[in-house]
TORKOL-4160 file (C-alpha; in steps of 0.2 Angstrom, whole numbers, padded with zeros to 4 digits, m for minus):
469
<pt num="1" X="0700" Y="0580" Z="0523"/>
<pt num="2" X="0703" Y="0599" Z="0524"/>
<pt num="3" X="0698" Y="0609" Z="0539"/>
<pt num="4" X="0686" Y="0619" Z="0528"/>
<pt num="5" X="0677" Y="0604" Z="0522"/>
<pt num="6" X="0676" Y="0597" Z="0540"/>
<pt num="7" X="0667" Y="0613" Z="0546"/>
<pt num="8" X="0654" Y="0611" Z="0532"/>
<pt num="9" X="0636" Y="0609" Z="0537"/>
<pt num="10" X="0629" Y="0593" Z="0531"/>
<pt num="11" X="0618" Y="0597" Z="0516"/>
<pt num="12" X="0615" Y="0580" Z="0508"/>
<pt num="13" X="0613" Y="0563" Z="0515"/>
<pt num="14" X="0609" Y="0546" Z="0506"/>
<pt num="15" X="0604" Y="0530" Z="0515"/>
<pt num="16" X="0611" Y="0517" Z="0504"/>
<pt num="17" X="0608" Y="0498" Z="0504"/>
<pt num="18" X="0590" Y="0494" Z="0506"/>
<pt num="19" X="0584" Y="0512" Z="0506"/>
<pt num="20" X="0591" Y="0516" Z="0489"/>
<pt num="21" X="0584" Y="0500" Z="0482"/>
<pt num="22" X="0566" Y="0505" Z="0486"/>
<pt num="23" X="0569" Y="0524" Z="0482"/>
<pt num="24" X="0553" Y="0530" Z="0474"/>
<pt num="25" X="0545" Y="0512" Z="0473"/>
<pt num="26" X="0531" Y="0516" Z="0486"/>
<pt num="27" X="0525" Y="0531" Z="0476"/>
<pt num="28" X="0527" Y="0522" Z="0459"/>
<pt num="29" X="0517" Y="0507" Z="0465"/>
<pt num="30" X="0503" Y="0518" Z="0472"/>
<pt num="31" X="0502" Y="0528" Z="0456"/>
<pt num="32" X="0501" Y="0511" Z="0446"/>
<pt num="33" X="0486" Y="0506" Z="0456"/>
<pt num="34" X="0478" Y="0523" Z="0456"/>
<pt num="35" X="0479" Y="0524" Z="0437"/>
<pt num="36" X="0471" Y="0507" Z="0436"/>
<pt num="37" X="0456" Y="0512" Z="0447"/>
<pt num="38" X="0454" Y="0529" Z="0437"/>
<pt num="39" X="0458" Y="0523" Z="0420"/>
<pt num="40" X="0462" Y="0505" Z="0419"/>
<pt num="41" X="0453" Y="0489" Z="0416"/>
<pt num="42" X="0445" Y="0477" Z="0412"/>
<pt num="43" X="0433" Y="0480" Z="0420"/>
<pt num="44" X="0432" Y="0499" Z="0419"/>
<pt num="45" X="0426" Y="0507" Z="0435"/>
<pt num="46" X="0412" Y="0517" Z="0427"/>
<pt num="47" X="0399" Y="0526" Z="0438"/>
<pt num="48" X="0386" Y="0513" Z="0434"/>
<pt num="49" X="0397" Y="0498" Z="0436"/>
<pt num="50" X="0403" Y="0504" Z="0453"/>
<pt num="51" X="0385" Y="0509" Z="0459"/>
<pt num="52" X="0377" Y="0493" Z="0453"/>
<pt num="53" X="0378" Y="0485" Z="0471"/>
<pt num="54" X="0370" Y="0500" Z="0479"/>
<pt num="55" X="0355" Y="0501" Z="0467"/>
<pt num="56" X="0355" Y="0486" Z="0466"/>
<pt num="57" X="0357" Y="0480" Z="0449"/>
<pt num="58" X="0364" Y="0462" Z="0447"/>
<pt num="59" X="0374" Y="0465" Z="0431"/>
<pt num="60" X="0391" Y="0461" Z="0438"/>
<pt num="61" X="0400" Y="0450" Z="0451"/>
<pt num="62" X="0396" Y="0451" Z="0469"/>
<pt num="63" X="0382" Y="0464" Z="0468"/>
<pt num="64" X="0373" Y="0454" Z="0482"/>
<pt num="65" X="0386" Y="0462" Z="0494"/>
<pt num="66" X="0376" Y="0478" Z="0493"/>
<pt num="67" X="0387" Y="0494" Z="0494"/>
<pt num="68" X="0403" Y="0484" Z="0494"/>
<pt num="69" X="0412" Y="0490" Z="0478"/>
<pt num="70" X="0404" Y="0507" Z="0480"/>
<pt num="71" X="0411" Y="0509" Z="0498"/>
<pt num="72" X="0429" Y="0502" Z="0494"/>
<pt num="73" X="0430" Y="0513" Z="0479"/>
<pt num="74" X="0424" Y="0529" Z="0488"/>
<pt num="75" X="0436" Y="0526" Z="0503"/>
<pt num="76" X="0451" Y="0522" Z="0493"/>
<pt num="77" X="0450" Y="0537" Z="0482"/>
<pt num="78" X="0445" Y="0548" Z="0496"/>
<pt num="79" X="0460" Y="0543" Z="0507"/>
<pt num="80" X="0473" Y="0545" Z="0492"/>
<pt num="81" X="0465" Y="0562" Z="0488"/>
<pt num="82" X="0468" Y="0568" Z="0506"/>
<pt num="83" X="0486" Y="0561" Z="0505"/>
<pt num="84" X="0492" Y="0568" Z="0489"/>
<pt num="85" X="0481" Y="0583" Z="0487"/>
<pt num="86" X="0473" Y="0578" Z="0470"/>
<pt num="87" X="0455" Y="0580" Z="0466"/>
<pt num="88" X="0446" Y="0566" Z="0457"/>
<pt num="89" X="0430" Y="0571" Z="0449"/>
<pt num="90" X="0425" Y="0553" Z="0447"/>
<pt num="91" X="0425" Y="0551" Z="0465"/>
<pt num="92" X="0413" Y="0566" Z="0468"/>
<pt num="93" X="0402" Y="0560" Z="0455"/>
<pt num="94" X="0400" Y="0543" Z="0462"/>
<pt num="95" X="0396" Y="0550" Z="0480"/>
<pt num="96" X="0383" Y="0562" Z="0473"/>
<pt num="97" X="0374" Y="0548" Z="0465"/>
<pt num="98" X="0375" Y="0536" Z="0479"/>
<pt num="99" X="0367" Y="0548" Z="0491"/>
<pt num="100" X="0351" Y="0546" Z="0481"/>
<pt num="101" X="0351" Y="0527" Z="0482"/>
<pt num="102" X="0349" Y="0525" Z="0501"/>
<pt num="103" X="0333" Y="0516" Z="0506"/>
<pt num="104" X="0321" Y="0523" Z="0518"/>
<pt num="105" X="0327" Y="0513" Z="0533"/>
<pt num="106" X="0345" Y="0519" Z="0530"/>
<pt num="107" X="0353" Y="0504" Z="0521"/>
<pt num="108" X="0358" Y="0502" Z="0503"/>
<pt num="109" X="0355" Y="0488" Z="0491"/>
<pt num="110" X="0344" Y="0472" Z="0492"/>
<pt num="111" X="0331" Y="0471" Z="0506"/>
<pt num="112" X="0336" Y="0461" Z="0522"/>
<pt num="113" X="0325" Y="0446" Z="0527"/>
<pt num="114" X="0312" Y="0449" Z="0541"/>
<pt num="115" X="0313" Y="0432" Z="0549"/>
<pt num="116" X="0329" Y="0422" Z="0553"/>
<pt num="117" X="0346" Y="0430" Z="0548"/>
<pt num="118" X="0352" Y="0422" Z="0532"/>
<pt num="119" X="0368" Y="0421" Z="0522"/>
<pt num="120" X="0361" Y="0434" Z="0510"/>
<pt num="121" X="0358" Y="0446" Z="0525"/>
<pt num="122" X="0377" Y="0444" Z="0530"/>
<pt num="123" X="0382" Y="0448" Z="0512"/>
<pt num="124" X="0371" Y="0464" Z="0512"/>
<pt num="125" X="0378" Y="0468" Z="0529"/>
<pt num="126" X="0396" Y="0467" Z="0523"/>
<pt num="127" X="0393" Y="0479" Z="0509"/>
<pt num="128" X="0384" Y="0491" Z="0519"/>
<pt num="129" X="0398" Y="0491" Z="0532"/>
<pt num="130" X="0411" Y="0494" Z="0518"/>
<pt num="131" X="0400" Y="0509" Z="0512"/>
<pt num="132" X="0399" Y="0517" Z="0529"/>
<pt num="133" X="0418" Y="0518" Z="0532"/>
<pt num="134" X="0420" Y="0524" Z="0514"/>
<pt num="135" X="0407" Y="0538" Z="0516"/>
<pt num="136" X="0416" Y="0544" Z="0532"/>
<pt num="137" X="0433" Y="0543" Z="0523"/>
<pt num="138" X="0425" Y="0554" Z="0510"/>
<pt num="139" X="0418" Y="0566" Z="0523"/>
<pt num="140" X="0436" Y="0568" Z="0530"/>
<pt num="141" X="0441" Y="0574" Z="0513"/>
<pt num="142" X="0425" Y="0585" Z="0509"/>
<pt num="143" X="0415" Y="0588" Z="0525"/>
<pt num="144" X="0397" Y="0588" Z="0518"/>
<pt num="145" X="0382" Y="0589" Z="0528"/>
<pt num="146" X="0373" Y="0578" Z="0516"/>
<pt num="147" X="0386" Y="0564" Z="0516"/>
<pt num="148" X="0386" Y="0565" Z="0535"/>
<pt num="149" X="0367" Y="0564" Z="0536"/>
<pt num="150" X="0368" Y="0548" Z="0525"/>
<pt num="151" X="0381" Y="0540" Z="0535"/>
<pt num="152" X="0371" Y="0544" Z="0551"/>
<pt num="153" X="0356" Y="0536" Z="0544"/>
<pt num="154" X="0366" Y="0520" Z="0540"/>
<pt num="155" X="0374" Y="0520" Z="0557"/>
<pt num="156" X="0357" Y="0522" Z="0565"/>
<pt num="157" X="0351" Y="0507" Z="0555"/>
<pt num="158" X="0365" Y="0496" Z="0562"/>
<pt num="159" X="0360" Y="0502" Z="0580"/>
<pt num="160" X="0342" Y="0497" Z="0576"/>
<pt num="161" X="0347" Y="0479" Z="0571"/>
<pt num="162" X="0361" Y="0477" Z="0583"/>
<pt num="163" X="0352" Y="0466" Z="0596"/>
<pt num="164" X="0347" Y="0454" Z="0582"/>
<pt num="165" X="0365" Y="0452" Z="0576"/>
<pt num="166" X="0373" Y="0452" Z="0593"/>
<pt num="167" X="0362" Y="0437" Z="0598"/>
<pt num="168" X="0373" Y="0423" Z="0604"/>
<pt num="169" X="0363" Y="0411" Z="0593"/>
<pt num="170" X="0368" Y="0422" Z="0578"/>
<pt num="171" X="0386" Y="0423" Z="0583"/>
<pt num="172" X="0387" Y="0404" Z="0584"/>
<pt num="173" X="0377" Y="0401" Z="0568"/>
<pt num="174" X="0389" Y="0411" Z="0557"/>
<pt num="175" X="0405" Y="0406" Z="0566"/>
<pt num="176" X="0408" Y="0391" Z="0555"/>
<pt num="177" X="0413" Y="0388" Z="0537"/>
<pt num="178" X="0402" Y="0402" Z="0529"/>
<pt num="179" X="0419" Y="0411" Z="0525"/>
<pt num="180" X="0414" Y="0427" Z="0515"/>
<pt num="181" X="0396" Y="0427" Z="0523"/>
<pt num="182" X="0401" Y="0423" Z="0540"/>
<pt num="183" X="0400" Y="0433" Z="0556"/>
<pt num="184" X="0414" Y="0444" Z="0550"/>
<pt num="185" X="0401" Y="0453" Z="0540"/>
<pt num="186" X="0394" Y="0460" Z="0556"/>
<pt num="187" X="0410" Y="0463" Z="0565"/>
<pt num="188" X="0419" Y="0473" Z="0551"/>
<pt num="189" X="0407" Y="0487" Z="0554"/>
<pt num="190" X="0416" Y="0492" Z="0570"/>
<pt num="191" X="0427" Y="0503" Z="0560"/>
<pt num="192" X="0414" Y="0514" Z="0553"/>
<pt num="193" X="0404" Y="0515" Z="0569"/>
<pt num="194" X="0419" Y="0521" Z="0578"/>
<pt num="195" X="0423" Y="0534" Z="0565"/>
<pt num="196" X="0405" Y="0540" Z="0566"/>
<pt num="197" X="0406" Y="0542" Z="0584"/>
<pt num="198" X="0423" Y="0552" Z="0582"/>
<pt num="199" X="0414" Y="0564" Z="0570"/>
<pt num="200" X="0397" Y="0566" Z="0579"/>
<pt num="201" X="0402" Y="0561" Z="0597"/>
<pt num="202" X="0386" Y="0551" Z="0598"/>
<pt num="203" X="0389" Y="0538" Z="0611"/>
<pt num="204" X="0376" Y="0525" Z="0604"/>
<pt num="205" X="0389" Y="0521" Z="0590"/>
<pt num="206" X="0402" Y="0518" Z="0602"/>
<pt num="207" X="0391" Y="0507" Z="0613"/>
<pt num="208" X="0387" Y="0496" Z="0598"/>
<pt num="209" X="0405" Y="0495" Z="0594"/>
<pt num="210" X="0410" Y="0488" Z="0611"/>
<pt num="211" X="0396" Y="0475" Z="0610"/>
<pt num="212" X="0401" Y="0469" Z="0593"/>
<pt num="213" X="0420" Y="0469" Z="0599"/>
<pt num="214" X="0416" Y="0457" Z="0613"/>
<pt num="215" X="0408" Y="0445" Z="0600"/>
<pt num="216" X="0424" Y="0446" Z="0589"/>
<pt num="217" X="0434" Y="0430" Z="0589"/>
<pt num="218" X="0445" Y="0420" Z="0577"/>
<pt num="219" X="0440" Y="0402" Z="0572"/>
<pt num="220" X="0445" Y="0389" Z="0559"/>
<pt num="221" X="0439" Y="0392" Z="0541"/>
<pt num="222" X="0437" Y="0410" Z="0544"/>
<pt num="223" X="0439" Y="0424" Z="0531"/>
<pt num="224" X="0455" Y="0432" Z="0536"/>
<pt num="225" X="0451" Y="0449" Z="0529"/>
<pt num="226" X="0435" Y="0451" Z="0538"/>
<pt num="227" X="0444" Y="0447" Z="0554"/>
<pt num="228" X="0458" Y="0459" Z="0550"/>
<pt num="229" X="0445" Y="0473" Z="0547"/>
<pt num="230" X="0437" Y="0469" Z="0564"/>
<pt num="231" X="0453" Y="0470" Z="0573"/>
<pt num="232" X="0457" Y="0487" Z="0565"/>
<pt num="233" X="0440" Y="0493" Z="0571"/>
<pt num="234" X="0444" Y="0487" Z="0588"/>
<pt num="235" X="0460" Y="0496" Z="0588"/>
<pt num="236" X="0451" Y="0512" Z="0583"/>
<pt num="237" X="0439" Y="0509" Z="0597"/>
<pt num="238" X="0454" Y="0509" Z="0609"/>
<pt num="239" X="0460" Y="0525" Z="0601"/>
<pt num="240" X="0444" Y="0534" Z="0605"/>
<pt num="241" X="0440" Y="0527" Z="0622"/>
<pt num="242" X="0458" Y="0524" Z="0628"/>
<pt num="243" X="0451" Y="0508" Z="0636"/>
<pt num="244" X="0465" Y="0496" Z="0638"/>
<pt num="245" X="0454" Y="0481" Z="0636"/>
<pt num="246" X="0452" Y="0484" Z="0618"/>
<pt num="247" X="0471" Y="0486" Z="0614"/>
<pt num="248" X="0474" Y="0470" Z="0624"/>
<pt num="249" X="0461" Y="0461" Z="0614"/>
<pt num="250" X="0469" Y="0466" Z="0598"/>
<pt num="251" X="0486" Y="0461" Z="0604"/>
<pt num="252" X="0479" Y="0444" Z="0610"/>
<pt num="253" X="0471" Y="0441" Z="0593"/>
<pt num="254" X="0487" Y="0445" Z="0585"/>
<pt num="255" X="0496" Y="0433" Z="0595"/>
<pt num="256" X="0483" Y="0420" Z="0591"/>
<pt num="257" X="0485" Y="0422" Z="0572"/>
<pt num="258" X="0504" Y="0420" Z="0574"/>
<pt num="259" X="0503" Y="0405" Z="0586"/>
<pt num="260" X="0490" Y="0396" Z="0576"/>
<pt num="261" X="0501" Y="0396" Z="0561"/>
<pt num="262" X="0490" Y="0407" Z="0551"/>
<pt num="263" X="0503" Y="0419" Z="0546"/>
<pt num="264" X="0513" Y="0412" Z="0531"/>
<pt num="265" X="0532" Y="0413" Z="0530"/>
<pt num="266" X="0532" Y="0428" Z="0518"/>
<pt num="267" X="0521" Y="0438" Z="0530"/>
<pt num="268" X="0504" Y="0434" Z="0521"/>
<pt num="269" X="0488" Y="0430" Z="0529"/>
<pt num="270" X="0479" Y="0416" Z="0519"/>
<pt num="271" X="0462" Y="0420" Z="0512"/>
<pt num="272" X="0454" Y="0408" Z="0523"/>
<pt num="273" X="0462" Y="0402" Z="0540"/>
<pt num="274" X="0467" Y="0384" Z="0543"/>
<pt num="275" X="0463" Y="0371" Z="0538"/>
<pt num="276" X="0458" Y="0379" Z="0522"/>
<pt num="277" X="0474" Y="0388" Z="0518"/>
<pt num="278" X="0475" Y="0389" Z="0499"/>
<pt num="279" X="0480" Y="0406" Z="0492"/>
<pt num="280" X="0483" Y="0424" Z="0498"/>
<pt num="281" X="0471" Y="0439" Z="0496"/>
<pt num="282" X="0477" Y="0456" Z="0493"/>
<pt num="283" X="0463" Y="0463" Z="0504"/>
<pt num="284" X="0470" Y="0453" Z="0519"/>
<pt num="285" X="0488" Y="0458" Z="0516"/>
<pt num="286" X="0484" Y="0476" Z="0514"/>
<pt num="287" X="0474" Y="0477" Z="0530"/>
<pt num="288" X="0487" Y="0466" Z="0539"/>
<pt num="289" X="0500" Y="0479" Z="0536"/>
<pt num="290" X="0489" Y="0493" Z="0541"/>
<pt num="291" X="0484" Y="0483" Z="0557"/>
<pt num="292" X="0503" Y="0481" Z="0561"/>
<pt num="293" X="0507" Y="0499" Z="0558"/>
<pt num="294" X="0492" Y="0504" Z="0569"/>
<pt num="295" X="0498" Y="0493" Z="0583"/>
<pt num="296" X="0516" Y="0499" Z="0581"/>
<pt num="297" X="0509" Y="0517" Z="0583"/>
<pt num="298" X="0500" Y="0513" Z="0599"/>
<pt num="299" X="0513" Y="0502" Z="0608"/>
<pt num="300" X="0530" Y="0505" Z="0600"/>
<pt num="301" X="0533" Y="0487" Z="0601"/>
<pt num="302" X="0545" Y="0483" Z="0587"/>
<pt num="303" X="0537" Y="0466" Z="0583"/>
<pt num="304" X="0523" Y="0475" Z="0575"/>
<pt num="305" X="0534" Y="0486" Z="0564"/>
<pt num="306" X="0545" Y="0470" Z="0559"/>
<pt num="307" X="0529" Y="0461" Z="0555"/>
<pt num="308" X="0523" Y="0475" Z="0544"/>
<pt num="309" X="0540" Y="0476" Z="0535"/>
<pt num="310" X="0540" Y="0457" Z="0532"/>
<pt num="311" X="0523" Y="0458" Z="0524"/>
<pt num="312" X="0526" Y="0474" Z="0515"/>
<pt num="313" X="0542" Y="0468" Z="0506"/>
<pt num="314" X="0538" Y="0450" Z="0503"/>
<pt num="315" X="0519" Y="0449" Z="0501"/>
<pt num="316" X="0511" Y="0466" Z="0498"/>
<pt num="317" X="0523" Y="0471" Z="0484"/>
<pt num="318" X="0523" Y="0454" Z="0477"/>
<pt num="319" X="0504" Y="0453" Z="0477"/>
<pt num="320" X="0502" Y="0468" Z="0465"/>
<pt num="321" X="0499" Y="0464" Z="0447"/>
<pt num="322" X="0507" Y="0473" Z="0433"/>
<pt num="323" X="0490" Y="0481" Z="0429"/>
<pt num="324" X="0490" Y="0489" Z="0447"/>
<pt num="325" X="0477" Y="0476" Z="0453"/>
<pt num="326" X="0479" Y="0466" Z="0469"/>
<pt num="327" X="0472" Y="0449" Z="0471"/>
<pt num="328" X="0475" Y="0430" Z="0473"/>
<pt num="329" X="0490" Y="0418" Z="0471"/>
<pt num="330" X="0488" Y="0400" Z="0474"/>
<pt num="331" X="0501" Y="0392" Z="0485"/>
<pt num="332" X="0511" Y="0376" Z="0481"/>
<pt num="333" X="0525" Y="0367" Z="0489"/>
<pt num="334" X="0537" Y="0375" Z="0477"/>
<pt num="335" X="0530" Y="0393" Z="0479"/>
<pt num="336" X="0515" Y="0399" Z="0469"/>
<pt num="337" X="0505" Y="0391" Z="0455"/>
<pt num="338" X="0504" Y="0399" Z="0438"/>
<pt num="339" X="0485" Y="0402" Z="0440"/>
<pt num="340" X="0481" Y="0419" Z="0449"/>
<pt num="341" X="0466" Y="0431" Z="0450"/>
<pt num="342" X="0465" Y="0450" Z="0449"/>
<pt num="343" X="0452" Y="0453" Z="0462"/>
<pt num="344" X="0446" Y="0470" Z="0455"/>
<pt num="345" X="0430" Y="0469" Z="0466"/>
<pt num="346" X="0440" Y="0470" Z="0483"/>
<pt num="347" X="0459" Y="0468" Z="0483"/>
<pt num="348" X="0463" Y="0482" Z="0471"/>
<pt num="349" X="0454" Y="0495" Z="0482"/>
<pt num="350" X="0462" Y="0489" Z="0498"/>
<pt num="351" X="0479" Y="0489" Z="0490"/>
<pt num="352" X="0477" Y="0507" Z="0485"/>
<pt num="353" X="0470" Y="0512" Z="0502"/>
<pt num="354" X="0485" Y="0505" Z="0511"/>
<pt num="355" X="0498" Y="0516" Z="0503"/>
<pt num="356" X="0495" Y="0532" Z="0512"/>
<pt num="357" X="0495" Y="0523" Z="0529"/>
<pt num="358" X="0512" Y="0515" Z="0524"/>
<pt num="359" X="0520" Y="0531" Z="0519"/>
<pt num="360" X="0514" Y="0541" Z="0534"/>
<pt num="361" X="0521" Y="0527" Z="0545"/>
<pt num="362" X="0538" Y="0528" Z="0537"/>
<pt num="363" X="0544" Y="0544" Z="0545"/>
<pt num="364" X="0539" Y="0555" Z="0560"/>
<pt num="365" X="0544" Y="0573" Z="0563"/>
<pt num="366" X="0545" Y="0578" Z="0581"/>
<pt num="367" X="0550" Y="0595" Z="0588"/>
<pt num="368" X="0569" Y="0590" Z="0589"/>
<pt num="369" X="0570" Y="0574" Z="0580"/>
<pt num="370" X="0567" Y="0567" Z="0563"/>
<pt num="371" X="0564" Y="0548" Z="0565"/>
<pt num="372" X="0565" Y="0535" Z="0551"/>
<pt num="373" X="0555" Y="0519" Z="0554"/>
<pt num="374" X="0552" Y="0510" Z="0538"/>
<pt num="375" X="0565" Y="0510" Z="0524"/>
<pt num="376" X="0553" Y="0515" Z="0510"/>
<pt num="377" X="0555" Y="0531" Z="0501"/>
<pt num="378" X="0540" Y="0541" Z="0493"/>
<pt num="379" X="0545" Y="0553" Z="0479"/>
<pt num="380" X="0541" Y="0571" Z="0481"/>
<pt num="381" X="0523" Y="0569" Z="0473"/>
<pt num="382" X="0518" Y="0558" Z="0488"/>
<pt num="383" X="0525" Y="0569" Z="0502"/>
<pt num="384" X="0516" Y="0578" Z="0515"/>
<pt num="385" X="0523" Y="0589" Z="0530"/>
<pt num="386" X="0525" Y="0573" Z="0540"/>
<pt num="387" X="0535" Y="0564" Z="0527"/>
<pt num="388" X="0553" Y="0565" Z="0522"/>
<pt num="389" X="0562" Y="0558" Z="0507"/>
<pt num="390" X="0577" Y="0549" Z="0513"/>
<pt num="391" X="0585" Y="0548" Z="0496"/>
<pt num="392" X="0592" Y="0566" Z="0497"/>
<pt num="393" X="0591" Y="0580" Z="0510"/>
<pt num="394" X="0598" Y="0597" Z="0507"/>
<pt num="395" X="0601" Y="0608" Z="0522"/>
<pt num="396" X="0600" Y="0625" Z="0515"/>
<pt num="397" X="0603" Y="0636" Z="0530"/>
<pt num="398" X="0617" Y="0634" Z="0542"/>
<pt num="399" X="0616" Y="0630" Z="0560"/>
<pt num="400" X="0603" Y="0617" Z="0563"/>
<pt num="401" X="0592" Y="0630" Z="0571"/>
<pt num="402" X="0573" Y="0634" Z="0571"/>
<pt num="403" X="0567" Y="0639" Z="0554"/>
<pt num="404" X="0580" Y="0629" Z="0544"/>
<pt num="405" X="0573" Y="0623" Z="0527"/>
<pt num="406" X="0576" Y="0606" Z="0519"/>
<pt num="407" X="0574" Y="0602" Z="0501"/>
<pt num="408" X="0570" Y="0585" Z="0495"/>
<pt num="409" X="0577" Y="0583" Z="0478"/>
<pt num="410" X="0576" Y="0564" Z="0474"/>
<pt num="411" X="0588" Y="0564" Z="0460"/>
<pt num="412" X="0582" Y="0580" Z="0451"/>
<pt num="413" X="0564" Y="0574" Z="0449"/>
<pt num="414" X="0557" Y="0589" Z="0459"/>
<pt num="415" X="0558" Y="0598" Z="0476"/>
<pt num="416" X="0548" Y="0599" Z="0491"/>
<pt num="417" X="0552" Y="0610" Z="0506"/>
<pt num="418" X="0550" Y="0607" Z="0524"/>
<pt num="419" X="0554" Y="0619" Z="0538"/>
<pt num="420" X="0559" Y="0612" Z="0554"/>
<pt num="421" X="0553" Y="0621" Z="0570"/>
<pt num="422" X="0569" Y="0619" Z="0581"/>
<pt num="423" X="0586" Y="0611" Z="0581"/>
<pt num="424" X="0584" Y="0593" Z="0578"/>
<pt num="425" X="0592" Y="0575" Z="0577"/>
<pt num="426" X="0591" Y="0564" Z="0562"/>
<pt num="427" X="0587" Y="0548" Z="0570"/>
<pt num="428" X="0587" Y="0530" Z="0562"/>
<pt num="429" X="0576" Y="0522" Z="0574"/>
<pt num="430" X="0578" Y="0504" Z="0568"/>
<pt num="431" X="0585" Y="0493" Z="0554"/>
<pt num="432" X="0577" Y="0478" Z="0546"/>
<pt num="433" X="0578" Y="0463" Z="0557"/>
<pt num="434" X="0591" Y="0455" Z="0546"/>
<pt num="435" X="0603" Y="0469" Z="0546"/>
<pt num="436" X="0616" Y="0473" Z="0560"/>
<pt num="437" X="0622" Y="0490" Z="0552"/>
<pt num="438" X="0616" Y="0501" Z="0538"/>
<pt num="439" X="0630" Y="0510" Z="0527"/>
<pt num="440" X="0626" Y="0528" Z="0527"/>
<pt num="441" X="0635" Y="0540" Z="0514"/>
<pt num="442" X="0638" Y="0558" Z="0518"/>
<pt num="443" X="0642" Y="0571" Z="0505"/>
<pt num="444" X="0645" Y="0590" Z="0508"/>
<pt num="445" X="0642" Y="0601" Z="0493"/>
<pt num="446" X="0649" Y="0587" Z="0483"/>
<pt num="447" X="0666" Y="0588" Z="0492"/>
<pt num="448" X="0671" Y="0571" Z="0498"/>
<pt num="449" X="0660" Y="0557" Z="0505"/>
<pt num="450" X="0662" Y="0542" Z="0516"/>
<pt num="451" X="0652" Y="0527" Z="0522"/>
<pt num="452" X="0648" Y="0526" Z="0540"/>
<pt num="453" X="0640" Y="0511" Z="0549"/>
<pt num="454" X="0625" Y="0516" Z="0558"/>
<pt num="455" X="0618" Y="0506" Z="0573"/>
<pt num="456" X="0599" Y="0504" Z="0576"/>
<pt num="457" X="0594" Y="0519" Z="0587"/>
<pt num="458" X="0609" Y="0530" Z="0582"/>
<pt num="459" X="0607" Y="0548" Z="0578"/>
<pt num="460" X="0614" Y="0550" Z="0560"/>
<pt num="461" X="0614" Y="0569" Z="0561"/>
<pt num="462" X="0616" Y="0576" Z="0579"/>
<pt num="463" X="0606" Y="0592" Z="0584"/>
<pt num="464" X="0615" Y="0607" Z="0576"/>
<pt num="465" X="0618" Y="0597" Z="0560"/>
<pt num="466" X="0637" Y="0597" Z="0560"/>
<pt num="467" X="0645" Y="0581" Z="0553"/>
<pt num="468" X="0663" Y="0578" Z="0548"/>
<pt num="469" X="0666" Y="0573" Z="0530"/>
């Protein structure tokens, strides 16, 4: 290679092998599910269809879970809108209408019983819990006093009934084979309560979150998605309080899922824990990935990233239907049965909700290092300032100094620019567990290229940006 070429600043790099295989796939899959929610069917998510569980009008499946579809729809679209910068008029319309449906006591949908707690109460509680976090995810996107006031009234209702649902007798009564109407209907509201505290700084929401967290436990025949929601809520409780007991609890429960044989070989949570394992559930898979990415973020323990990666490539992608829906596949000794179900009432929303979290976890830009964690490549339309396309990187200014600008080209489909604040290293933090090395091809202005084996933890581009080609 000529001396001239060897002095070139590296303007383009490509991660081949696994990375090139998944180039753009994350964005394509997210867009598929987003299009299904906005324009697809059947069923079509009209305003009336979505809001039926908050009215309530029992004109479709599962309206007894008051606020369930409404909350998941709002939360998924709000999170995607915040991620990609798009505005969804459908979302704004649903939120404006649902604010008018809140009952005087603060909840939505069917009335709660006034005597003993029933399965119907648990169904209503589940839906209202999903609606609370959905409203608050919308509030992150569009901070509205009316939305926050609505969420606070719902949170205050939970605080009011907290002693009733935290009663040890109720914990025991609903920790059996009730599945979708079990105690998880109460524990899953931790996530919304913590977010309400994060916004308002009102300690009563945090106090109730801790009380519920202490009652959260895994048991046979439990609905796995509800349990995963509760664990994510407890992780958020740790993030707000910095109390190690909550992180330790989530990690211990994670160990319990693995040790009990309730994580399947492809990284899937069964819809129902042993001994009732029969099929997967897109909701559970999406939130299991999110839980693992959250644990990785807080601990930097590679086992959580490896678990997320296993589920992402082998279950989460597999679970998605050609329509963009997520749902159920029945397991057999030979794999999966031909019978499956598109769970439009739940899984489709959680599948969509997971994509921004996955994309944000893939890369991390620090002051002097660009770190790659997951070998998934969002296309330019899905990029934010924290995200970097590992398909192509053009270094347009020499020297690797502060102010250098990088263009993400992705094979000519568009460009997104990112300015680095200082000289930096490009750092491949890890490889998939099965790989010992990852071939990396370097090109300099189209002159010459070579494949170099990269070890886990190696700097692909040292600070200063020079690389022999």
